[in-house]
C-alpha positions in Angstrom: 31.5 67.0 47.1 28.6 69.6 46.1 27.4 71.6 49.2 23.6 71.6 49.5 21.6 73.0 52.2 20.3 70.8 55.0 17.1 69.2 54.2 14.7 66.9 55.7 14.5 63.3 54.2 11.4 62.1 52.4 9.7 59.0 53.4 10.8 56.1 51.3 7.2 55.3 50.4 6.7 58.7 48.8 10.4 59.0 47.4 10.4 59.6 43.7 13.5 57.6 43.4 11.5 54.5 44.7 8.9 55.1 41.8 11.6 55.7 39.2 13.4 52.5 39.8 10.2 50.5 40.1 9.6 51.5 36.4 12.9 50.1 35.2 13.6 46.4 34.3 15.4 44.4 36.9 18.7 44.5 35.2 18.6 48.3 34.8 17.6 49.0 38.5 21.1 47.8 39.7 22.9 50.0 37.3 20.8 53.0 37.9 20.8 52.6 41.8 24.7 52.4 41.6 24.6 55.8 39.3 22.2 57.5 41.6 24.2 56.4 44.8 27.3 57.8 43.1 25.7 61.1 42.0 24.0 61.5 45.6 27.6 61.0 47.1 28.8 63.8 44.9 25.8 65.9 45.8 26.8 65.8 49.5 24.2 63.2 50.6 26.8 60.5 51.3 25.4 60.4 55.0 22.1 59.5 53.9 20.1 56.3 52.6 19.3 56.6 48.9 15.6 56.3 49.6 15.6 59.0 51.9 17.2 61.7 50.0 14.9 64.7 49.0 15.6 64.7 45.4 12.7 67.0 44.7 14.7 69.8 46.3 17.7 69.4 43.7 18.1 72.6 41.4 19.5 72.9 38.1 22.8 74.4 39.3 23.2 71.3 41.6 23.2 69.1 38.3 25.4 71.4 36.6 27.8 71.2 39.2 27.5 67.3 39.1 28.3 67.4 35.4 31.3 69.6 36.0 32.4 67.3 38.8 32.2 64.1 36.4 34.1 66.0 33.8 36.9 67.0 36.1 37.1 63.1 36.9 37.5 62.2 33.3 34.2 60.7 32.8 33.3 60.0 29.2 30.3 62.0 27.6 28.0 58.8 27.4 28.6 58.0 31.3 27.7 61.7 32.1 24.6 61.6 30.2 23.7 58.3 32.1 23.9 60.2 35.3 22.0 63.2 34.1 19.3 60.9 32.5 19.1 59.1 36.0 18.5 62.3 37.9 16.1 63.4 35.3 14.0 60.3 35.5 13.8 60.6 39.5 12.7 64.2 38.9 10.0 63.3 36.4 8.7 61.1 39.1 8.7 64.0 41.6 6.7 66.1 39.1 4.2 63.3 38.7 3.7 63.3 42.6 3.4 67.1 42.6 6.4 67.5 44.7 7.8 70.0 42.1 6.3 72.4 39.6 6.4 71.8 35.9 8.6 75.0 35.5 11.2 73.3 37.9 10.9 70.2 35.9 11.6 72.0 32.7 14.5 73.7 34.2 16.0 70.4 35.4 15.3 68.9 31.8 17.4 71.8 30.2 20.5 70.5 32.1 22.8 68.5 29.6 25.7 66.0 30.2 29.2 66.5 29.0 29.1 67.3 25.2 31.1 65.1 22.8 31.8 61.4 21.9 34.5 58.9 22.4 35.8 56.4 20.1 34.4 53.0 20.5 36.4 50.5 22.7 34.7 47.7 21.2 36.2 44.9 19.3 35.2 43.5 15.9 35.2 39.7 16.3 35.8 38.2 12.7 34.5 35.0 11.3 37.8 33.2 11.9 37.9 34.1 15.7 34.4 32.8 16.1 35.4 29.7 14.8 38.3 29.5 17.0 36.0 30.2 20.0 33.7 27.2 18.7 36.8 25.0 18.6 38.0 25.7 22.3 34.2 25.0 23.2 34.2 21.7 21.3 37.5 20.8 22.9 35.8 21.2 26.3 34.6 17.8 27.6 32.5 19.5 30.5 28.9 20.6 30.1 30.3 24.2 30.0 31.6 23.5 26.3 28.3 22.9 24.8 26.6 25.7 27.0 29.1 28.3 26.2 29.1 27.3 22.4 25.3 27.9 22.4 25.6 31.2 24.2 28.2 32.5 21.9 26.3 31.3 18.8 23.1 33.0 20.0 25.0 36.2 20.9 27.1 36.6 17.8 24.5 35.1 15.3 21.4 37.3 16.4 23.0 40.5 17.9 21.0 40.2 21.0 22.3 41.8 24.4 23.6 39.7 27.3 20.6 40.7 29.4 18.3 39.5 26.7 20.0 36.2 26.4 19.9 35.5 30.0 16.2 36.0 30.3 15.5 33.8 27.1 12.9 31.0 27.7 12.7 27.7 25.6 9.0 28.9 24.7 10.6 32.0 22.9 12.5 29.9 20.6 11.1 28.8 17.2 13.6 26.4 15.6 11.6 26.0 12.4 11.5 29.8 11.8 15.0 30.3 13.3 13.5 33.2 15.4 13.8 34.0 19.0 11.2 36.4 20.7 13.1 38.6 23.2 11.9 41.2 25.8 14.3 44.0 25.0 15.1 47.5 26.6 12.1 49.6 27.2 10.2 46.4 27.9 9.7 46.0 24.1 8.8 42.4 22.6 11.1 41.8 19.5 11.8 39.0 17.2 15.3 38.3 16.5 16.7 35.7 14.1 19.6 33.4 14.3 21.6 31.5 11.7 21.1 27.6 11.4 24.6 26.8 12.9 23.8 28.8 16.0 20.6 27.1 16.7 22.3 23.7 16.1 24.7 24.6 18.8 21.6 25.5 21.1 20.0 22.3 20.2 23.1 20.3 21.0 23.2 22.0 24.5 19.5 21.6 25.1 19.8 17.8 24.3 22.6 17.2 26.6 20.8 19.0 29.5 17.8 16.7 28.8 20.0 13.6 28.9 21.2 14.6 32.4 17.6 14.8 33.8 16.5 12.0 36.3 13.5 10.0 35.6 10.4 11.9 36.0 12.1 15.4 36.1 10.9 18.2 33.9 13.3 20.4 31.7 13.9 23.7 32.8 11.8 26.4 31.1 14.8 28.8 30.4 17.8 28.3 27.9 21.1 28.5 29.8 21.9 27.1 33.2 24.4 28.0 36.0 27.0 25.3 36.1 29.1 24.9 39.4 32.5 23.4 39.8 32.3 19.6 39.4 30.3 20.2 36.1 27.1 20.2 38.2 24.3 21.7 36.0 22.0 23.6 38.6 18.3 24.3 38.1 19.1 28.1 38.2 19.1 30.4 35.2 22.4 32.0 34.2 23.3 35.5 35.2 24.9 38.6 33.3 27.9 38.3 35.5 28.3 34.7 34.2 28.1 35.6 30.5 30.9 38.2 31.1 32.8 35.6 32.7 32.4 33.3 29.8 33.3 36.0 27.3 36.4 36.8 29.1 37.5 33.2 29.6 37.0 31.9 26.2 38.7 34.9 24.9 41.6 34.2 27.0 41.7 30.7 25.4 42.1 32.2 22.0 44.6 35.1 23.2 41.9 38.0 22.8 40.0 40.2 25.4 36.5 39.8 24.6 33.5 41.7 26.3 30.2 40.2 26.0 28.7 43.4 24.1 31.5 42.9 21.3 29.5 40.0 19.9 26.5 42.6 19.2 29.1 45.0 18.0 30.5 42.3 15.6 27.0 41.1 14.5 26.0 44.7 13.6 29.3 45.4 11.7 29.3 42.4 9.8 25.6 43.2 8.4 26.8 46.5 7.5 29.7 45.0 5.7 27.9 42.4 3.7 24.3 44.2 3.3 23.8 47.7 4.2 23.1 50.3 7.1 19.5 50.2 7.0 19.1 46.3 7.2 21.8 46.4 10.1 19.3 49.2 11.7 16.3 46.7 11.4 18.2 43.8 12.9 19.7 45.6 15.7 16.3 47.3 16.4 17.6 50.7 16.7 15.2 53.5 16.3 18.1 56.0 15.3 20.0 54.9 12.4 23.1 56.8 13.9 23.0 54.5 16.8 23.6 51.5 14.4 26.3 53.6 12.6 28.2 54.0 16.0 28.3 50.1 16.4 30.6 50.0 13.0 33.8 48.8 14.4 35.7 47.9 11.3 39.3 48.7 11.8 41.6 51.3 10.3 43.0 49.2 7.7 39.6 48.6 6.0 39.0 52.3 6.1 42.5 53.0 4.6 41.5 50.4 1.6 38.2 52.2 1.2 40.0 55.5 0.7 42.6 53.8 -1.4 40.2 53.0 -4.0 39.5 56.7 -4.8 42.5 56.7 -7.2 43.0 58.9 -10.0 
């Protein structure tokens, strides 16, 4: 725990944290709230409500000590940067509210997270493995079989994030153009493309869902529904947690541990393999090409074969 002087809480209606979280997408709010809660506990505010903490009174040395504590606990550089960026976001709001000076803000911005990188823990899901996943979904007689095949097809075929997939509406899909209009990170509207086979899986799921409607019922506006035990298709949108569960469950059925983001990693890796890095960057909608390069999860054997080609 990092010791700080005793301070008075800030009213929640004027707390920069409240404004910072309000600027984020709902899915990001949960993540950053968790990060800031853990940061607050480490900063010595574990007895205070998150909204009552006087964030504007933090000093650069407090954040430096926070980074040091994260390093000691073995946190990865990217995770450390997430903590620093979260605190920095709150301090930006404190400056906008005139709770701190610009000089104070600049000093807080000068603090960096842990330097360095870590090797990707992601998996490259090869085409044969995707075919196996499609096969186990096809063998599932429940509605989950059609739905999960459509989800896997869209995630792997378009490279979209799980948060983007759960927010997809039917109106955002153009089957003729094979395009999907998504709202991505940073509240950006983007067009993603999917192969014909992936959209065919989606159409199969949607046709089945419509066939289950009672007379007079209107189809749901979103793409993917929650399905309860007993194969009951609810009228509720699927959640990110359910996408995680689907990836793990279907992966277990083919003997592989799969995380939802592995579909995006594999999409980008395959585009790099079959086209080039610049095309992958455009399809992934990365502003920095190095971010795209970091998604390349081809295995060591492929790298060895590439080096072996440089014979005399």
